[in-house]
MIZATOR-538531 format. One record per residue (C-alpha): residue number from 1; residue in three letters; z, y, x. Coordinates in Angstrom, 3 decimals. Example, Ala and Ser with C-alpha at 12.3 -4.5 7.8 and 13.67 -1.06 7.14 Angstrom:
2
ATOM, 1, ALA, 7.800, -4.500, 12.300
ATOM, 2, SER, 7.140, -1.060, 13.670
END
This chain:
152
ATOM, 1, UNK, -6.509, -17.322, 38.821
ATOM, 2, UNK, -7.924, -13.855, 40.615
ATOM, 3, UNK, -11.586, -15.226, 38.931
ATOM, 4, UNK, -10.184, -15.015, 35.347
ATOM, 5, UNK, -8.855, -11.996, 35.542
ATOM, 6, UNK, -12.095, -10.179, 36.952
ATOM, 7, UNK, -14.098, -12.208, 34.099
ATOM, 8, UNK, -11.356, -10.753, 31.686
ATOM, 9, UNK, -12.016, -7.248, 32.624
ATOM, 10, UNK, -15.734, -7.704, 32.981
ATOM, 11, UNK, -15.763, -8.904, 29.135
ATOM, 12, UNK, -13.638, -5.960, 27.861
ATOM, 13, UNK, -15.602, -3.299, 29.797
ATOM, 14, UNK, -19.114, -5.288, 28.533
ATOM, 15, UNK, -17.775, -5.200, 24.860
ATOM, 16, UNK, -16.044, -1.759, 25.024
ATOM, 17, UNK, -18.473, 0.391, 24.144
ATOM, 18, UNK, -18.812, -1.954, 20.538
ATOM, 19, UNK, -15.425, -1.806, 19.992
ATOM, 20, UNK, -15.537, 2.345, 20.342
ATOM, 21, UNK, -18.234, 2.305, 18.017
ATOM, 22, UNK, -16.914, 0.284, 15.075
ATOM, 23, UNK, -13.700, 2.099, 15.343
ATOM, 24, UNK, -15.683, 5.270, 14.582
ATOM, 25, UNK, -17.479, 3.984, 11.934
ATOM, 26, UNK, -14.157, 2.706, 10.499
ATOM, 27, UNK, -12.517, 5.841, 11.152
ATOM, 28, UNK, -15.519, 7.292, 8.850
ATOM, 29, UNK, -14.816, 5.385, 6.499
ATOM, 30, UNK, -11.633, 6.722, 5.736
ATOM, 31, UNK, -11.377, 8.251, 2.189
ATOM, 32, UNK, -8.234, 10.190, 0.866
ATOM, 33, UNK, -8.551, 10.161, -2.716
ATOM, 34, UNK, -7.244, 13.097, -4.992
ATOM, 35, UNK, -4.925, 11.657, -7.559
ATOM, 36, UNK, -5.752, 11.205, -11.257
ATOM, 37, UNK, -2.385, 13.182, -12.065
ATOM, 38, UNK, -3.081, 16.544, -13.158
ATOM, 39, UNK, 0.647, 17.674, -12.613
ATOM, 40, UNK, 0.614, 16.347, -8.721
ATOM, 41, UNK, -2.631, 17.770, -7.644
ATOM, 42, UNK, -0.371, 19.845, -5.144
ATOM, 43, UNK, 1.701, 17.527, -3.877
ATOM, 44, UNK, 1.342, 17.058, -0.200
ATOM, 45, UNK, 0.157, 13.160, 0.220
ATOM, 46, UNK, -2.765, 11.262, -1.227
ATOM, 47, UNK, -2.019, 8.783, -3.817
ATOM, 48, UNK, -4.470, 6.171, -2.322
ATOM, 49, UNK, -5.779, 6.511, 1.180
ATOM, 50, UNK, -9.402, 4.033, 0.990
ATOM, 51, UNK, -10.299, 2.633, 4.631
ATOM, 52, UNK, -13.331, 0.279, 4.246
ATOM, 53, UNK, -12.050, -2.458, 1.463
ATOM, 54, UNK, -8.269, -1.466, 1.896
ATOM, 55, UNK, -6.292, 0.841, -0.235
ATOM, 56, UNK, -3.273, 2.203, 1.091
ATOM, 57, UNK, -1.092, 3.451, -1.923
ATOM, 58, UNK, 1.527, 6.168, -1.985
ATOM, 59, UNK, 5.305, 4.828, -2.726
ATOM, 60, UNK, 5.790, 4.730, -6.526
ATOM, 61, UNK, 8.803, 5.583, -8.356
ATOM, 62, UNK, 9.970, 4.983, -11.919
ATOM, 63, UNK, 9.078, 8.107, -13.275
ATOM, 64, UNK, 6.941, 8.740, -16.454
ATOM, 65, UNK, 4.071, 11.495, -14.888
ATOM, 66, UNK, 3.584, 12.764, -18.603
ATOM, 67, UNK, 7.741, 14.322, -18.403
ATOM, 68, UNK, 7.926, 14.295, -14.438
ATOM, 69, UNK, 11.324, 12.507, -15.338
ATOM, 70, UNK, 12.733, 9.378, -14.305
ATOM, 71, UNK, 12.596, 6.432, -17.083
ATOM, 72, UNK, 16.407, 5.561, -18.431
ATOM, 73, UNK, 17.487, 2.296, -18.550
ATOM, 74, UNK, 18.505, 1.350, -14.782
ATOM, 75, UNK, 16.587, -0.470, -12.312
ATOM, 76, UNK, 14.776, -2.738, -14.272
ATOM, 77, UNK, 13.163, -0.009, -16.255
ATOM, 78, UNK, 12.734, 1.907, -12.967
ATOM, 79, UNK, 11.055, -1.288, -11.373
ATOM, 80, UNK, 8.784, -1.747, -14.705
ATOM, 81, UNK, 7.483, 2.235, -14.709
ATOM, 82, UNK, 7.154, 1.655, -10.483
ATOM, 83, UNK, 4.683, -1.208, -11.597
ATOM, 84, UNK, 3.124, 0.485, -14.092
ATOM, 85, UNK, 2.129, 3.926, -11.993
ATOM, 86, UNK, 1.322, 1.696, -9.557
ATOM, 87, UNK, -1.500, -0.238, -12.218
ATOM, 88, UNK, -2.560, 3.045, -12.866
ATOM, 89, UNK, -3.436, 4.214, -9.612
ATOM, 90, UNK, -5.028, 1.260, -8.855
ATOM, 91, UNK, -7.199, 1.141, -12.230
ATOM, 92, UNK, -8.881, 4.573, -11.216
ATOM, 93, UNK, -10.567, 2.452, -8.301
ATOM, 94, UNK, -11.511, -0.603, -10.122
ATOM, 95, UNK, -8.653, -2.485, -8.965
ATOM, 96, UNK, -5.836, -4.332, -10.283
ATOM, 97, UNK, -2.004, -5.975, -9.275
ATOM, 98, UNK, -4.158, -9.125, -8.500
ATOM, 99, UNK, -5.757, -7.199, -5.660
ATOM, 100, UNK, -2.236, -6.086, -4.352
ATOM, 101, UNK, -1.694, -7.769, -0.877
ATOM, 102, UNK, 0.995, -6.520, 0.558
ATOM, 103, UNK, 3.987, -4.800, -0.898
ATOM, 104, UNK, 7.156, -2.309, 0.729
ATOM, 105, UNK, 9.833, -2.054, -1.796
ATOM, 106, UNK, 12.817, 0.461, -1.258
ATOM, 107, UNK, 15.970, -0.238, -3.197
ATOM, 108, UNK, 18.776, 2.626, -3.236
ATOM, 109, UNK, 21.220, 0.024, -3.854
ATOM, 110, UNK, 20.484, -3.673, -2.446
ATOM, 111, UNK, 22.629, -5.315, -5.031
ATOM, 112, UNK, 20.064, -4.399, -7.407
ATOM, 113, UNK, 17.647, -6.997, -5.652
ATOM, 114, UNK, 18.358, -10.168, -8.041
ATOM, 115, UNK, 17.683, -7.423, -11.405
ATOM, 116, UNK, 14.361, -5.758, -9.597
ATOM, 117, UNK, 12.862, -9.171, -8.673
ATOM, 118, UNK, 13.273, -10.211, -12.066
ATOM, 119, UNK, 10.603, -7.501, -13.434
ATOM, 120, UNK, 8.630, -7.550, -10.038
ATOM, 121, UNK, 7.760, -11.631, -10.211
ATOM, 122, UNK, 6.297, -10.904, -13.947
ATOM, 123, UNK, 3.776, -8.596, -12.339
ATOM, 124, UNK, 2.732, -10.268, -9.305
ATOM, 125, UNK, 2.159, -14.132, -9.967
ATOM, 126, UNK, 0.018, -14.393, -6.891
ATOM, 127, UNK, 2.946, -13.569, -4.887
ATOM, 128, UNK, 1.745, -10.707, -2.645
ATOM, 129, UNK, 3.478, -10.117, 1.165
ATOM, 130, UNK, 6.390, -8.101, 0.487
ATOM, 131, UNK, 9.208, -6.413, 2.482
ATOM, 132, UNK, 12.505, -5.357, 0.359
ATOM, 133, UNK, 15.291, -3.122, 1.867
ATOM, 134, UNK, 17.123, -0.650, 0.537
ATOM, 135, UNK, 18.058, 3.296, 1.671
ATOM, 136, UNK, 20.299, 5.753, 1.215
ATOM, 137, UNK, 18.668, 8.949, -0.754
ATOM, 138, UNK, 15.242, 8.273, -2.502
ATOM, 139, UNK, 13.311, 10.707, -3.839
ATOM, 140, UNK, 14.192, 12.633, -7.032
ATOM, 141, UNK, 17.369, 10.350, -6.979
ATOM, 142, UNK, 15.533, 7.235, -7.990
ATOM, 143, UNK, 16.539, 3.506, -7.965
ATOM, 144, UNK, 13.152, 2.207, -6.434
ATOM, 145, UNK, 10.184, 2.920, -4.842
ATOM, 146, UNK, 7.300, 0.795, -4.206
ATOM, 147, UNK, 4.352, 1.141, -2.069
ATOM, 148, UNK, 1.485, -1.476, -1.670
ATOM, 149, UNK, -1.670, -2.328, -0.254
ATOM, 150, UNK, -4.784, -3.697, -1.832
ATOM, 151, UNK, -8.097, -4.955, -0.984
ATOM, 152, UNK, -11.004, -5.351, -2.723
END
């Protein structure tokens, strides 16, 4: 049993320099992209951050970016606008909703789950992995926020 531990430690030490180098190379590949929305230039976050072939999108709410106000019409209208905002960010990087592999959905009210899901499924026929939960008090009084990860 002891020789297995020594063997495992030896392997780790042998491959550690390689792992370190790979980590450094990956870190160099991190790109904090500028927003494509002129009114969001001074936002304290990036719309999208790229690490290699993965794209991490910041959460989007159901805001019309031309007017900088939430769309009217309730959870389904806000869900549609959220997803259209996500599509716009993805398009700036030659990506589409088909490239999305994971979504995190935050609802202001879990009672809106069914109504939100009716819209959501029409945008994601590929069914990316998803986490959905409710939280009190989303930014700008939104009913929903969605963030996602895409892979090129």
